[in-house]
N, C-alpha and C positions, 0 to 999 in steps of 0.2 A: 658690694658683693657680700652676701651672707657667709658665715663660717662654713655652713654646709656646702655652699657653692665653691668656696675656696678649696675645701678638701677634695671635692669632686674634680676640680680643675687640676690640682696637684697630682691626683691619682691618674688622670688621663695623661698628663705630661710625663710622669714617671714611666707609665706603661709604654708610651711612644718611644721614649729614650731606650728602654729595654729592648724593644723590637728592633730599633735601628742598630743598637750595639750587637745584637745577635746576628743580624744580617752581615755586618762588617766582619765579625769574628769567624763566620762560616767560610771554610775553604771552598773554592770552586775547582772542581775536577773537570777538565775539558774533554776527557776521554769518554767515549760511548761504551757502555757495557763493561765497566772496570772490574766487576766481580765475576764476569763470565756466567752470569745468571741467565741471560737470554740466548737461546739456541735457534738455529735455523731448522728446516725440515729434516736435515740429515743428522742433527745432533751436534753440529759444529757451532762454536761461539760466534755470535753475530759480530761483524765489524773486524774480524781477525782473519788473516790469510797465512798459510804456511809458505815460507820462502822455498820455492821448488828447486832453487840452486843447491840448497843444503840438505833438504829432506830430513826425515826423522819421524817420530811417532808422537801424536797428540791425542790425549784422551781427556774427557770431562769426568771429574770425580765428584762424588757426593758423600764419601765417608767423612764423618765429623772430624776425625783426628787429622785429616789431610785437607781441611778447609779452614782458611784463616778467618773468614767471616761470611755470613750469608749461607746459602745452601750448596753452592758449587765452587769448584776451583778447577784448574787444569793441571795435567801432568805432561811434561815435556821429556822426551827421551831421545838420545842419539842412538842410531842403529847401525847395522853393517852397511846400510845404503847411504848413511850420512856422509856427505862430502867434507873432507878435512875434519872429521869427527865433530861437526858443528850442526846446530839446529836453530833456525830462526822462526819466530812468530812475529808477524807484522800487523800492527793495528792501524787501520784506515777509517776515515768516515766517508763512505762511498759517495755521498752527494757532492762533496768537494774534492774527493780523492785523497785529501790529506787534511790534517788539523791545522787551522790557521794560527800562526804565531807571528810576532813582530820583532824586527831588529831592535837592538838596544833595550829589549825587555828580557829579563832573566827568568828562566823556567827550571823547574825540577821535574825530572822523569823518575818514577819510582815503581817498585813492585815488591811485594812480600813473597819470599820464597824459602824453600828448604830442600835439601837433597844432597847429591854428590856431583862434583865437577866444578867447572868455572862458569860464572853467571854474571851477566850485566844487562842493563837497560841502556838503550841509546836511541838514535833517530836518523832517518834519511832526510835530507834537506832539499826542498824544492823551491823553484822560483815561480812567478805568477803564470808562466807558460806550462807549469807542471813538469819542467825538466829538472833533473837532479843537478844540484850545485856541486861542483868539485872544489875542495874535498867533500866527499859524499856524506860522511857521518862522523859524529863525535865518538871517540874510542877511549873511554876511561879505563882505569885498571880493571882487571878481571879477577875479582876475589873468589876464593874457594867457598862453595856452599857449605852449610852446616846442617845437621839433622834437626835443628830447631828453627822455628820461623824467625826470619830476619828481614829487615827492610833494606833493599839495595837501591841506590839512587845515583843519578847523574845530574849535576847542575850546569846549565850552559846558557850562553847568550848568543842567539842566532846572528850570523854575519849579514851585512848589507845585501839586499836582493832577495832575502828569504821571504817567501809567502806562506809556506806551510811545511809540515813535517809528517812523516810516517813513524809511528812509535815502534821500536824494535826490542824484542825480548830475545836474548841470545844465550844459548847453552853450549859450552865447549867441553870436549873430553870424550875419550872412548868409553862407552858404557855409562855416560853421564845421564842423570835424571834429576828432575826438579818438579816439585809441586809449586804452583804459582797462583797468586790471588791478589786482589785489591791493587791493581795498577793505577797509576795516577800521573797526570800532567797538570801542573799548576804554576802560577806565577809566584816568584819569591823576591825578596829584597836584595839578595846578594848579587854581585856582578862577577861571574866566573866565566872566563873565556878559555876553554880547553884548547890545546893544540889539536888540530883535526888531521886525520890521515885518510 
């Protein structure tokens, strides 16, 4: 093999290693439409449903100062019609009704948010028959929102029998409001088993 051929072979090998490294380094977000960029014909974010039990107000915003990344974010508000001063937005993937997850695999649910009130991300847990598993969802601490963008997350390991989850964004408090963007569901190395209620 000539010197020129050796250099070419080394270059191809290094290039391949770089591509492989980048693939492994890239995080996989399992949620559809995580930045609320895609809307349906009514202007509502695709793959998200307002929990009718709690009610509230949801609007899509495009003001740069209220968007964490991309062109759009959402604004959640509790209203006088909100039951228990709470508002929930639920993320599904309609083809399977919920996002597939596996027991003994640890996941991080997260969202970037700012506003006033209590805020957290959690999930409803379903078995393969699409029936909710009891206890129904992970309930982490409910921290206060701030007026600056902050990442809120819940790390959990699904119990045996879990086939999928619905992603839940919850806002609590009378007159509470939050701008929300860049939601995520990804695998992590930690093993955290929250008490569930």
